N, C-alpha and C positions, 0 to 999 in steps of 0.2 A: 112386489118383492123389493127389499131394501138392500142396496149395495153400498158398501163403504169403500172409499178410495183412501188408502193410507199414503201420506206424502211426508217428506222430511222438511222441517223448517231449519235451514242452515243459517246460522248467524253470520252476518257480514263481518269481515276482518278477523275472524277467529274460527277455529275448528270445533264448533259446538253444534248440536242438533237436537230437536225433539220432534215428535210426530203428532199429527192430528188426524182424526177421521172426518171426512166430509160426507154428508148425506147425499144419496141419490136425488137428483133434482127432476127426475122424470125419465121417460123412455127415449126422449129425443133431445139432442143438443140444439135443436132449432127453435126451442121455446125461448122466449126472452126471459131475462132475469126479473121476475116479478117481486113485489115487496114480500110476498109470502116465501119465495125462494130465498131471498136475502135474509129474512128473519130466521129461517131454518139453518142457514149457514152460520149466522151469528150465534145461535144457540149451540150448534155443534162445536164451534170454535171455543166458546167460553166453557162449555162442559168439559172439553179436553184439557183446557188450561187448569180448571179446578181439579180434575182427576189426577193430573200429573203434578199438582202442587207447585205450579209455576207462577201463580198470582201472589203478589205481596198483599197480605191481608191487614196490615197495620192501618187502622182507620185514620190516623193522623196523616200518613203519607198518601193514602187514597184520597182523602178530602183535599189535600193540597194539589195533587195533580189534576183532580177534577175541576177545582176552582180556576187553576191556571188555564186549562183548556177552554173553559166556558168564557173566560175573559177574552180569548182570541176568536171564538166561534162567531160567525156571522148570524144575524137573526134568521129564524125560520128553520134552523137545523138542530137536531138533537144528537148529542154525542155521549159516549161513555169512554172515559179515559182511565187507564189502569197501568200499574207497574208490573213488569215481568221480572221474575227473580233469575236473571241471567247476567253474567259479568261482561258480555260482549257489547260493543257499541252498535246498537241496533234499535229499530222501531218499525212498526207496521200499521197500516190502516186496513182494517178488516171490514166485513159487511155490516150494514146497519149502523154505521157511525161508530164502531168500536175501534179504539186507537190504543195500541200498546206501546209502552216505552220501557226498554230494558234498563235495569238498574245500572249497568255499566255505562250506558249513555248518560244517565242522570249525573253520575259521579264524574264523568269526563267534562261536563259543562262547568264553567267557572263563573258564569253570571246567569241571572234569570232570563235575560234576553236570549242567551245561547240556547238554553233549554226550551224557551218559548218558540225559537225558530224551528225546532224539530216538530213541535206540536202544530205550528202553523203550516208547515209543509204537509203533514199528515192530514190536517183538516182540508187542505186544498185538494188532496187526492179524493176525498169524499165529496166535497161540494162540486167538483168537476166531473163526478160520476165516472171515474176511471174504471171502477169495478164493472159497471154496466157496459161501458165501451168494450172492455175486454171480453165480456160474455158475448156481446153481439158479433165480435170478430170470430167467434168459434162456431158459427152456424154451419160451416162446411166440414166440421170435424166430427169424428166419432165421439160417443159419449165419454169414454175414458180419456181421450185427448182433450175434450172440452173441460172435463173436471180438472185435469192437470193444469191446463192453461189458467183456469179460474183460480186454482190453488196458488199459482205463482204470484198472483197479485195479492191474494188474501194474506199469504204468509211471507211475501217478499220483504226484503230489508229496504224500507222506503227512503232511507237516507242515501242508499246506493243500490237498492234492488238486487243485490248479489244473490239473495236466496231465490228470487224469481228467475234469474238467469241460470242458476245452477239447476233448478228444477227443469227448466226448459231444455237443458242440455241432455236430459235423459229421455226426451221424446224425439220425434222425427226431426231431421235436419231442417226441413222447411219451417216447421213449427218453431224450432229454436231461433232461426233468423227473424221470424215474425215477432217473437217475444222480445228480442233484443231491441229492435227498432221501436216497438210500441212502448216499452218502458222508458226509453230515452225521451221520447216526446212527453210522456207523463212527468218525468223528473223535471224537465225544463219548465213545464207549465206549473207544477207544484212549487218550484222555487219562486217563480214570478209572483204568483198569487200569495204564497206564504209571506214574502217580504211585504206585500201590501197589507196583509193582516197584521203583521208585526207593527208596522207604522201606525195603523189605525187604532191599535190597542196601546199606543204610547210606549212600545218597546223599541229598542235600537234596531233599525232596519239593517244595519251593517253586521248584526250579530250572526246572521246565517253564514256569511263569508268567513267570519272569524271562527265559527265552529267548524266549518269545512277545513280550515287551516289547522285547527287544533287536532281534528281527527286524523288528518294526514300525518301530522307530527307524531301522534300516538302510534300510528301504524309503523312508522319508520323506527321509532324507539323500541318497539316490541319485535322488530326484525321479522315481521310477518309479510308474506306476499300473497296477493290474490291469485286464484287459479288463472291459468292462461286464458281461459274463455272470458274472464272478467277484466283482463288487463287494460282493455281499451274503453271499458265502461266508465263514464264519469261517476264517481268523484275524481276530478283532476283539476289541474291549474286553470283550464279553460272555464270549467263550471264555476270555480271560485271567483275568477275575474268577472264573469257575467253577473254573479250575485253582487259583487261590489259595484258594478255599473248600475244595476237596477236600484240598489240602495241609494246611490247618489242622486237619483231622481227625486228623492224626498227631501224637503227642507231640513237643514240642520236644527236640532233642538237640544238644549242642555239635558242630558240624560239624568234622571233621578236615580238615587241609590237603589239597589235591589231591595225588594220587600224583605222584612225580617223573616217572613214565613218561608221564603226560599232557602235562606241560610239555615234555618232550624230544620227543615226537611232534609237538606243535604247532610247536616251534622248527624241527624238521627239515622239516616240511611247508611252513612259511612260507618257509624258505630256498629250497626247490624251486619254490614257486609265486610268491613275491613277493621275489625276491633283492635288488631295489633299494629295498625299503620303508624301510630305514634304511641310512645310510652307516656305514662302519666307525667313523668318529669318533663318530657318534651312539650306536652300540652301546657303545663304550668309555666314553663320558660317562655313559650310563645305568648302567653297572656301577659307576662311581666314585661316582655320586650316589645309588645305591640305588633306582633306578627300574626295578623288576622284580618279578614275582610269585614267582619262584624263582631264587635266585642261581646254582645249578649249571646250570639250563637257560639262563639268560642267558649264562653263560660258554660253554656248548656252542654256542649260536647264534652267538656271536662266533667260535668256533673254525671252525665250518662256513663262515662268511663269509670268514674269513682264508684258509682252505684253497682256497676257490673263487677267491680273488684271487691264489693262488700265494704267499702270504706265510707260508711254513711256519715260519720262525724266530720270528715274532711269535706264532704259534699255540702254540708249544711250551710256554711256562710255564703257559698256561691248561690245556692238556692234562695236564700233570704234576699240576696241582692237582686236576683232576677225577678222575684215576686214584688220587690219594692219598686223596681223600674217598670214592670209590666204585669200588674196583678191579674189581668184577665186573659193572659195568653194560656191556652189549654195545655201546651207542652210543659209549661212551668208548673201549672196546677197539678198535672198528672205526676210529674217528677216528685213534687212535694208530698202528694198523697201516697206515692209508692214508698217514700221514705218513712212517713208516719205510720203506715199500715203495719210495720213491724212491731211497734211498741204502743202506738196510740191508734188502734183501728177505728175507734169511735170518732176521733178527731178527723181522721182521713175521710171517713164516710160523710161527715158534716161538710168538710171542705168540698167534696165532689158534689154533694147535694146543692150547696149554695151556688156552685159554678153552673150546675144544670138549670137553675132558676134563670140565670142570665143567658144561657145558651142551651135551650131544651132540645135542639136538633143536633147537638154534637155527639156523634156516634162514639168517639173515643171516650168521652166523659161518661156517657151512659153505660158503655161496656165495662169500664173500670168500676163504676158505681155498682153495677149488678154483680160483678165478680166478688167485690169486697162484701157486699150485703149478703150474698149467699154464703161466703166464708164465715159470716157471723150468724148464720141461720135465719136471716131475714129474707126469706124467699118471696113473700108477698110484696115487700117493698121493692125487691129486685124486679119482679114481674110487672108491677105497676109502672115503674120507670121505663122499662123496656117497651111496654105497650105505648106509652106516651111518645117515646122517640120513634117507634115504628111508624106511627101515623105521619110523622114529618119526614122520615127517611126510609120509605118502604123498600128501597133497593139494597139496604145494608144487611147482608146475609148473616153476619155475626150476631145481630140482635135476635134473630130467630133461633139460632143455636142456643144462645143463653136463655131465651124465653122457654125453649123446650126443657132445658135443665130445671129451671125454676118451677115450671108447671108440673113436671114429673115429681119433684120433691113435695109439692102441695097436693099430689094425687089428683090433679085435674087432667084426666086422661083425654078429654075432648080438646082442651087447649094444648096439651102436649102434641097431639097429632096435627093440630092446626099449625103450630109453630114449625114442626118438622116439614109440613107441606110447603110452607112459605120458604123455608130454607132451601129445599130441593128445587122449588120453582126458580129461585134466584140463581141457582147453579145451572139451570137449563134442563133439569131432570123432570120434565113435566109429567111423565107417566108415573114416576114415584110420588110426585106431589099429589096427583089425583088419588092414588091409593091411600095416602095419609088423610086426605080430606074425606074420603069415604069411611075410613075408620073413625075419624072424628065424629061424623054424623051418626055412627052406630053407638056412640057413648051416651049415657043417660045424664051426664053432669053438665050438659050445655044449657044455657038459658035460651029462651025463644029468640032473642035478638042475635045471639051468637050463632044459633043454628041457621037463621036466615042469611047471615053474612057468609057463613061457610058454604051453604048451598049455592049462593050466587057466585062465589069464587070457584066452586067446582064446575058450574056450568060454563063459566068463562074459560077455564083451562081446557075443558073438553072441546069447546068450539075451536080453540087454538090448535089443539092436537088434530082434530078432524080436518081443519083447513090445511095443515101441513103434511097430511098423509097422502102419498102419491096414489 
């Protein structure tokens, strides 16, 4: 029998919430958290995030946050980093190395090192097996209590774990006190190891304390107060001071300017999340007066704002300058192709095709190329490019969505179901994926090689489902 425990994910420092369903991990809370259990929890978490449309699907932003996380991650560990479409300052480390960063936290950061400090903190939660430790501490609890305790760590706000504490408050008093003490120990350990990861990846080890200070200031400016239960839980001046002391243990090095990719991602996210934060006149004045952290990123932000306002002619000179300075930057190429697609779609398609020759694994370029090719009726060209990029980026769900569309237009029913299967598998919907693979095998338009691949994939997914079934 399958039991679902519904819990609230309450964002720290603000009154927001969303819910996730956690799968039953067996009939007894005395079982240890096996890799299979952890995988099932990870699938449940990601499936809920997809269903509630909380994941940022922009491949440029997704690629950036994944690359940044991989730069920090120690060898021997696999992580998936992603952005959550929430305005609060929050982050969490989930099962199976899944780490979510809220968009509000990204936009609160002012340097790449500050953003990296949060990812390093979350990575430390995973490498130190805090999830496993939490589960082992629940052996004396009933199954609902154990599931609640585990949920507090999965969905807790790991910059301040307020969500975990708030969830714990709804359980028994003894469990509540246990969770408060346990998360405090985790936070201090994650701070210490996170600072070490920052320094080893050549980020500023002082950035964690700087970000703590920034978050505290943002909380005061917003006139928000934490619930009484959380008032003594660090984030506080003591935790900030400890972070500063730990950073001082590392030798001073001249910090390099932030990567252009950070500034571009931040500009892109800000245009999506806060499009009216600055008027076009203000953006232009900032450029003229030198009020920016990175000139190219400021120009890119202006281009995005001008394009959103349909002021294509005004955007053109800025785009030309960006491409002259950095002709291989995908953000600039995509912005130019977006502009050209209006009146010169063939030129835009050629531009994207040439860019993909240099960067065949770029999901954003491949997706844009496929969309534009299909708009011109070139479905086979779109499908061919998508399949090429899929082999390099099998985790990119949007490639399968587009592939299903292209294959359907070509009346390739077997491939349509195959692409739909891979899309649902990437979302954690393994049962639906299996159904599409079975439908694909029932079609007569598959080649022998395609049929063998699909059959092998079907068997793999069925084994996974069987292993995860209680």
